[in-house]
C-alpha positions in Angstrom: 203.2 -15.5 77.0 201.5 -14.6 80.3 198.7 -16.6 81.7 195.6 -15.6 83.5 192.9 -17.6 85.3 189.3 -16.5 85.0 186.0 -17.8 86.3 183.2 -17.8 83.9 179.5 -18.5 84.4 178.7 -22.0 83.3 176.5 -20.9 80.4 179.2 -18.6 79.0 181.8 -21.3 79.3 179.6 -23.8 77.5 178.7 -21.3 74.8 182.3 -20.3 74.2 183.3 -23.9 74.0 180.6 -24.7 71.4 181.5 -21.6 69.3 185.2 -22.4 69.5 184.5 -26.0 68.4 182.4 -24.7 65.5 185.4 -22.6 64.3 187.8 -25.4 64.9 189.6 -23.4 67.6 190.6 -24.2 71.1 188.5 -22.4 73.7 191.7 -20.5 74.8 192.3 -19.3 71.2 188.6 -18.3 70.9 188.9 -16.3 74.1 192.2 -14.7 73.0 190.6 -13.6 69.7 187.5 -12.3 71.6 189.8 -10.2 73.8 191.8 -8.9 70.9 188.6 -7.9 69.1 187.3 -6.1 72.2 190.7 -4.3 72.5 190.5 -3.1 68.9 186.9 -1.9 69.3 187.8 -0.1 72.6 190.8 1.6 71.0 188.6 2.7 68.1 186.0 4.1 70.4 188.6 6.0 72.4 190.2 7.3 69.2 186.8 8.6 68.0 186.1 10.2 71.3 189.4 12.0 71.4 188.9 13.1 67.8 185.5 14.5 68.7 186.9 16.3 71.7 189.7 17.9 69.6 187.3 18.8 66.9 185.1 20.7 69.4 188.2 22.5 70.7 189.2 23.8 67.3 185.7 24.4 65.9 185.6 28.1 66.8 189.0 28.8 65.2 187.9 26.8 62.1 184.7 28.9 61.8 186.8 32.1 62.0 189.2 30.9 59.3 186.3 29.8 57.0 184.7 33.2 57.5 187.9 34.9 56.4 188.2 32.7 53.3 184.5 33.4 52.5 185.2 37.1 52.7 188.2 36.9 50.4 186.3 34.9 47.9 183.4 37.4 47.9 185.7 40.4 47.6 189.2 39.4 46.4 190.4 43.0 46.5 189.7 43.5 50.2 
């Protein structure tokens, strides 16, 4: 496991220590979990952003295909 050294403002350090203690965790474990949660949230936001971009790219083609299906449903002999 790698190690990092970070400097935190005193209030953040104290608050994280109190929160960790309330959860019966070490401050290091509390911070590891906070980072892991932030990483998951960031990956989810990036995934959603990529999905929205791809959706915009294929929107025109999807509308064309839907129009073709609608025309077939209205006049199956065409």
